[in-house]
matplotlib code that plots the C-alpha trace (Angstrom):
import matplotlib.pyplot as plt

x = [103.8, 107.1, 108.3, 111.5, 111.1, 111.5, 113.1, 111.0, 107.6, 109.0, 110.7, 107.9, 105.2, 108.6, 108.1, 104.0, 104.2, 100.8, 101.9, 99.6, 100.3, 100.1, 95.8, 95.0, 96.1, 94.6, 91.2, 92.1, 92.2, 89.8, 91.9, 92.4, 95.6, 96.2, 96.2, 97.9, 101.1, 102.4, 103.3, 104.6, 106.8, 107.5, 108.5, 105.4, 103.7, 105.7, 104.2, 106.6, 106.9, 109.7, 109.5, 110.0, 106.8, 104.6, 101.6, 101.6, 98.2, 100.3, 99.3, 100.8, 102.6, 102.1, 100.6, 97.4, 96.3, 95.0, 97.5, 99.0, 100.2, 102.9, 103.4, 106.9, 107.4, 110.3, 112.0, 114.2, 116.9, 114.3, 111.5, 112.2, 109.0, 108.6, 104.9, 103.8, 105.3, 103.7, 100.0, 101.1, 101.5, 98.3, 96.4, 98.0, 96.7, 93.3, 93.5, 93.8, 97.6, 99.0, 102.9, 104.7, 108.8, 110.4, 112.7, 114.1, 117.3, 118.0, 118.4, 117.9, 116.1, 116.1, 113.3, 111.2, 112.0, 110.8, 108.1, 106.5, 107.4, 105.5, 102.7, 101.9, 100.2, 101.0, 104.5, 107.4, 109.8, 113.6, 116.3, 119.3, 121.9, 120.5, 120.1, 124.5, 125.6, 122.6, 123.5, 127.0, 127.0, 130.1, 131.1, 130.0, 133.7, 134.3, 132.0, 132.9, 131.2, 130.7, 129.3, 126.3, 125.9, 125.4, 123.3, 121.0, 121.4, 120.1, 117.0, 116.0, 116.7, 114.7, 111.6, 111.9, 109.6, 111.8, 114.4, 115.2, 118.9, 120.7, 122.4, 122.4, 124.5, 128.4, 131.9, 131.0, 127.8, 129.8, 131.6, 127.4, 126.7, 129.2, 129.2, 125.1, 125.1, 121.5, 119.3, 118.9, 121.4, 120.9, 117.7, 117.1, 118.7, 120.0, 121.4, 123.6, 124.7, 126.0, 127.2, 129.1, 130.6, 132.3, 133.6, 135.2, 136.2, 137.2, 135.7, 132.3, 129.2, 129.3, 125.8, 126.4, 130.1, 128.8, 124.8, 125.5, 125.9, 122.9, 120.6, 121.7, 121.1, 117.4, 116.6, 117.1, 114.9, 112.3, 113.1, 112.0, 114.7, 112.9, 116.2, 116.2, 115.9, 118.8, 119.2, 115.1, 114.5, 113.7, 112.6, 111.1, 114.0, 115.5, 113.1, 113.6, 117.5, 120.6, 121.5, 117.6, 117.5, 121.3, 120.4, 117.4, 119.5, 121.9, 118.2, 117.4, 120.2, 120.2, 116.2, 117.3, 120.3, 117.8, 115.5, 117.8, 118.8, 114.6, 114.9, 111.5, 112.2, 110.5, 111.7, 111.7, 110.9, 110.7, 109.8, 109.1, 107.8, 105.8, 102.4, 103.4, 106.4, 104.9, 103.4, 106.7, 108.3, 106.2, 106.5, 110.4, 110.9, 107.9, 110.6, 113.8, 112.9, 111.1, 107.3, 108.8, 106.4, 107.2, 107.1, 106.9, 107.6, 104.5, 105.4, 104.9, 103.5, 104.8, 107.3, 105.9, 103.4, 104.5, 101.9, 99.6, 102.5, 99.5, 97.4, 100.6, 101.7, 98.4, 98.0, 101.3, 100.2, 96.6, 98.5, 101.4, 99.3, 96.9, 99.6, 101.5, 102.8, 102.0, 102.8, 102.5, 104.4, 102.2, 102.9, 102.0, 101.1, 104.5, 107.0, 109.5, 108.9, 108.8, 108.0, 105.0, 102.4, 99.1, 96.9, 99.7, 99.9, 96.3, 95.9, 98.5, 96.6, 93.8, 95.5, 96.5, 94.1, 92.5, 94.9, 95.5, 91.7, 90.5, 93.5, 92.3, 89.1, 90.9, 92.9, 89.8, 90.7, 88.4, 86.3, 87.5, 84.0, 81.9, 81.9, 81.7, 78.7, 77.6, 77.9, 76.1, 73.1, 72.9, 73.3, 70.2, 68.5, 69.4, 70.2, 73.0, 74.1, 74.9, 77.2, 79.1, 80.0, 80.6, 83.3, 86.7, 86.6, 83.9, 83.9, 85.3, 82.0, 80.0, 81.8, 81.2, 77.4, 76.6, 78.3, 76.3, 72.6, 69.9, 66.6, 65.3, 67.0, 66.1, 68.7, 72.3, 72.2, 74.0, 70.6, 67.7, 64.8, 66.4, 68.7, 68.2, 68.1, 65.3, 63.3, 63.6, 63.3, 59.7, 59.4, 59.3, 57.5, 54.9, 54.5, 54.5, 57.5, 57.5, 60.3, 59.0]
y = [145.2, 143.7, 140.3, 142.1, 144.7, 141.7, 138.1, 136.3, 136.6, 137.5, 140.7, 141.1, 141.4, 143.6, 146.1, 145.9, 144.3, 142.6, 139.0, 136.4, 133.9, 136.4, 137.1, 134.0, 132.3, 134.9, 134.0, 130.4, 131.4, 133.8, 136.9, 139.9, 140.8, 143.1, 140.5, 138.2, 140.2, 141.5, 137.4, 136.6, 140.3, 138.7, 135.2, 134.1, 132.2, 130.9, 130.8, 128.3, 129.3, 128.9, 131.0, 128.1, 126.1, 127.7, 125.5, 125.8, 126.5, 128.0, 127.7, 129.4, 127.7, 129.7, 128.2, 131.0, 128.9, 125.8, 123.1, 121.4, 118.4, 117.2, 113.7, 111.8, 109.6, 108.7, 105.8, 103.4, 100.8, 98.1, 100.9, 102.1, 102.0, 105.8, 105.4, 104.5, 106.9, 109.5, 107.5, 108.1, 112.0, 112.1, 110.4, 112.6, 115.5, 114.3, 113.2, 117.2, 116.6, 119.6, 119.0, 116.6, 115.1, 113.8, 111.8, 109.3, 107.6, 105.6, 106.5, 109.6, 111.5, 114.9, 114.2, 112.7, 116.6, 118.5, 116.1, 116.9, 120.8, 121.0, 118.8, 119.0, 121.7, 121.1, 122.0, 119.9, 119.5, 117.7, 116.1, 117.6, 115.8, 112.4, 113.3, 114.1, 110.7, 109.7, 112.3, 112.5, 107.9, 108.6, 107.5, 110.2, 111.2, 111.6, 114.5, 118.4, 120.8, 122.4, 119.6, 119.8, 123.5, 122.4, 119.9, 122.7, 124.7, 122.0, 121.5, 125.2, 125.9, 122.4, 124.3, 122.7, 125.2, 124.2, 122.5, 120.4, 121.2, 119.5, 122.5, 122.5, 119.7, 120.7, 118.8, 120.2, 117.4, 114.1, 114.7, 115.0, 111.9, 110.1, 111.9, 111.1, 107.3, 108.0, 104.7, 105.4, 107.9, 109.5, 108.5, 111.5, 109.6, 112.8, 114.4, 110.4, 111.0, 114.6, 113.2, 110.8, 113.0, 114.6, 111.9, 110.6, 114.4, 115.9, 118.5, 121.2, 120.2, 121.9, 123.2, 124.9, 126.0, 127.5, 129.0, 132.1, 130.5, 128.3, 131.8, 133.3, 130.3, 130.5, 134.3, 133.8, 131.2, 131.5, 128.5, 128.5, 126.5, 123.6, 123.1, 120.1, 118.3, 115.7, 115.2, 114.7, 111.7, 108.4, 106.9, 108.4, 107.5, 110.3, 112.9, 116.3, 115.6, 117.3, 116.8, 117.5, 120.9, 121.9, 121.5, 123.5, 126.3, 126.2, 126.4, 130.1, 130.8, 130.4, 131.4, 134.9, 134.8, 133.6, 136.2, 138.7, 138.4, 138.0, 133.6, 132.6, 129.5, 126.7, 124.8, 121.0, 119.2, 115.6, 112.6, 110.5, 112.3, 111.2, 113.0, 114.7, 116.4, 117.4, 121.0, 121.9, 121.0, 122.9, 125.9, 126.4, 125.8, 129.1, 130.9, 129.9, 130.2, 133.4, 132.2, 130.4, 127.7, 124.5, 121.2, 117.7, 114.0, 112.9, 113.4, 109.3, 109.1, 105.4, 103.1, 99.5, 100.0, 99.2, 98.8, 101.2, 104.5, 106.7, 106.1, 106.9, 109.3, 111.3, 111.4, 113.3, 115.2, 116.7, 117.7, 119.1, 121.4, 122.1, 123.4, 125.8, 123.1, 124.2, 121.5, 117.8, 115.4, 112.2, 109.0, 105.4, 102.2, 101.4, 104.0, 102.0, 98.4, 99.6, 102.0, 102.8, 101.4, 103.4, 102.1, 103.1, 106.3, 107.1, 105.7, 107.9, 111.3, 110.4, 110.1, 112.9, 115.4, 114.4, 115.5, 118.5, 119.2, 118.5, 120.3, 123.7, 123.5, 123.3, 126.5, 128.1, 128.6, 130.6, 128.2, 125.1, 124.2, 124.8, 121.7, 119.5, 121.8, 121.0, 117.1, 117.4, 119.2, 116.4, 113.6, 115.1, 115.3, 111.5, 112.7, 110.4, 112.2, 115.3, 113.4, 112.2, 116.1, 116.6, 113.8, 113.5, 110.0, 109.9, 106.8, 104.8, 105.8, 104.8, 101.6, 100.7, 101.6, 100.1, 96.4, 96.5, 98.1, 98.2, 97.2, 101.1, 103.7, 106.4, 103.9, 102.5, 98.8, 98.9, 100.8, 99.8, 101.1, 102.1, 104.9, 107.2, 110.5, 108.6, 108.3, 112.1, 113.2, 111.3, 112.2, 115.8, 116.5, 114.4, 111.0, 107.7, 106.1, 101.9, 99.9, 96.4]
z = [63.7, 61.6, 63.5, 63.2, 66.1, 68.5, 68.2, 71.3, 72.5, 76.0, 74.4, 72.2, 75.9, 77.4, 74.3, 74.1, 71.6, 70.9, 68.6, 66.7, 69.0, 72.4, 71.1, 70.3, 73.8, 75.3, 73.6, 74.6, 78.8, 78.7, 79.3, 77.8, 76.2, 79.0, 81.4, 79.6, 78.2, 81.8, 82.5, 79.9, 80.0, 83.2, 82.4, 84.5, 81.5, 78.2, 74.9, 73.6, 69.1, 67.2, 63.9, 62.0, 63.2, 60.8, 61.5, 65.0, 66.6, 69.8, 73.6, 76.9, 79.9, 83.4, 86.7, 86.1, 82.8, 82.3, 82.6, 79.9, 78.4, 77.0, 75.0, 74.9, 71.7, 69.9, 68.4, 69.7, 68.5, 69.4, 67.9, 65.3, 62.9, 62.3, 60.7, 64.1, 66.0, 63.7, 64.2, 68.3, 67.0, 65.7, 68.1, 71.6, 69.5, 69.1, 72.4, 73.5, 74.4, 73.7, 72.9, 71.7, 72.3, 70.3, 72.2, 69.9, 69.8, 67.0, 63.0, 61.0, 63.6, 61.2, 58.5, 61.2, 63.2, 60.4, 59.2, 63.1, 62.6, 59.4, 60.2, 64.1, 65.3, 69.1, 70.7, 69.5, 72.7, 72.0, 74.4, 72.0, 74.1, 72.8, 69.3, 69.6, 69.4, 66.6, 64.4, 64.4, 64.6, 67.1, 70.5, 73.3, 74.9, 71.0, 71.2, 71.6, 73.4, 69.8, 68.2, 71.2, 70.7, 66.6, 67.7, 69.3, 66.5, 63.9, 66.4, 66.5, 63.1, 62.5, 64.3, 67.4, 70.0, 73.3, 74.0, 77.3, 78.8, 81.4, 81.9, 85.8, 86.9, 86.7, 87.4, 91.4, 91.2, 90.1, 93.8, 95.0, 93.2, 94.9, 98.1, 99.4, 98.1, 96.4, 96.0, 92.2, 91.4, 88.1, 86.0, 83.2, 80.4, 79.1, 82.9, 82.7, 80.1, 80.7, 84.1, 81.6, 79.2, 81.9, 83.6, 80.6, 78.6, 82.8, 81.0, 81.9, 81.5, 77.5, 78.3, 81.2, 80.4, 76.8, 78.1, 76.4, 73.3, 73.4, 74.8, 71.5, 69.3, 71.3, 70.7, 67.2, 66.4, 70.1, 71.2, 74.9, 77.3, 79.3, 82.1, 82.9, 86.2, 85.6, 89.7, 89.5, 91.8, 90.6, 93.6, 96.3, 98.8, 96.7, 96.9, 97.7, 98.8, 98.4, 94.8, 93.7, 95.6, 95.0, 91.2, 91.7, 92.5, 90.1, 87.6, 89.7, 88.2, 84.1, 84.3, 85.7, 82.4, 79.9, 81.3, 80.9, 76.6, 76.7, 76.1, 77.8, 80.0, 81.8, 85.1, 85.3, 88.0, 90.1, 89.7, 92.3, 94.8, 98.4, 98.1, 101.1, 99.9, 96.5, 97.3, 99.1, 96.0, 93.9, 96.2, 97.0, 92.9, 92.7, 95.0, 93.7, 90.0, 90.4, 89.2, 86.0, 84.7, 86.1, 83.8, 85.4, 85.2, 87.2, 90.0, 90.7, 94.1, 94.9, 93.6, 93.3, 90.4, 87.2, 85.0, 86.1, 86.4, 84.7, 87.8, 89.8, 87.9, 87.4, 91.4, 91.3, 88.5, 90.3, 93.2, 91.5, 89.2, 92.3, 94.0, 90.4, 88.4, 85.0, 82.6, 83.1, 81.1, 81.2, 82.2, 80.6, 81.8, 79.9, 82.5, 83.5, 80.8, 77.5, 74.9, 75.3, 72.3, 70.7, 73.8, 76.2, 74.9, 74.9, 78.4, 79.8, 78.3, 79.4, 83.0, 82.9, 81.2, 84.3, 86.9, 85.0, 84.4, 88.8, 89.1, 86.8, 88.6, 92.3, 90.9, 90.4, 86.5, 84.2, 83.0, 84.0, 85.9, 82.6, 81.2, 84.8, 84.9, 81.8, 82.4, 85.7, 83.4, 80.9, 84.1, 85.8, 82.2, 81.5, 77.9, 76.8, 73.6, 76.0, 77.6, 75.6, 74.1, 77.6, 78.6, 77.9, 76.4, 74.4, 72.7, 75.2, 77.7, 74.9, 73.7, 78.0, 77.7, 74.3, 75.2, 79.0, 77.2, 79.7, 79.0, 79.6, 77.8, 80.9, 83.0, 83.2, 83.2, 87.2, 88.5, 86.3, 87.2, 90.6, 89.5, 91.8, 89.2, 87.0, 90.5, 91.7, 88.3, 88.3, 91.8, 91.7, 88.4, 90.6, 88.1, 89.6, 90.7, 88.6, 90.2, 89.1]

ax = plt.figure().add_subplot(projection="3d")
ax.plot(x, y, z, "-o")
ax.set_aspect("equal")
plt.show()
């Protein structure tokens, strides 16, 4: 059927129209179109697919699907080489990331953004409030609500599949932040910019005040709204506090308003959260936001591991995804310290993919454990080539084995002929087991 018959993937699903993107996602998720369509229609699954992103390889995001990974990239004033960022993009796609967020905060951002949507098959996301200051080259307090909305439109026209909009903080939030004395205040970069703009101008949050106009733009291009969590906790002490929960309540109301216009929605979540609070955070979000896909940063389960936050984030991400999060924003070893380099990006992606895959197995996602079962068969047979085919990062696995190669190919340098697998294979085959 002609694409003129619908504007968004949600509208198509509600009308019973099978889009190309829906068919591809259903096949990837080992689902039938009939199973997937009502999930998209109800908002429990989103397929971010801007009609101007022609090279997109579509993915679905929802708690009952495979957990997806997002990679944050982009230049800053201190690190402004777009060529390096593009290398990170292609490396991220090769490593299995399903989404790239361009968080550039310096220079002429539009050519890089357009290059992404012209060449990158992954979902592309942005945070338009970052780009507003850069685009207009004016101080924050001189920008108008129209300026912010026009940048949202520009990103939509450029083919961006989802935009993070910090719609849930209002003038009321200013009083809350001052009253509740958070340890880390607001750590969301976009949230802090909106908060500062409200403080300096005395005006209401433009992304909240003109939300309906923004939804019309998103509907026109089928841009998924990712409702940003400006009040996400930036340390364990602020987790699950009044500011975070009140913003979440507002995001639930905004989710409903978007669905009324057939606009797809994801909801962003914490942040820094103790392990024992993660499951409750996921359940509260699912209830308040009516099952809209939850997109989490980490969560980071401790505050004291700079240089290793890809590990703290993977621990939290696995727990979050097992309890309903649908989309993990990767965390790299450079979190809190610097713009990640190519190796940091790789470490962050691998850690997040491990977390996502472990959660998918725990949730019983269709086919999730198949590759683990193949790895078990390969290890029992001591078939190293088959093991590389199953490995998340075969090149690293190969390099470690090659660097410490054993005397005999049917062992590794850890156990040698004491290898339990080798001994059991020989014993069960009635063979002599030689150790010395």
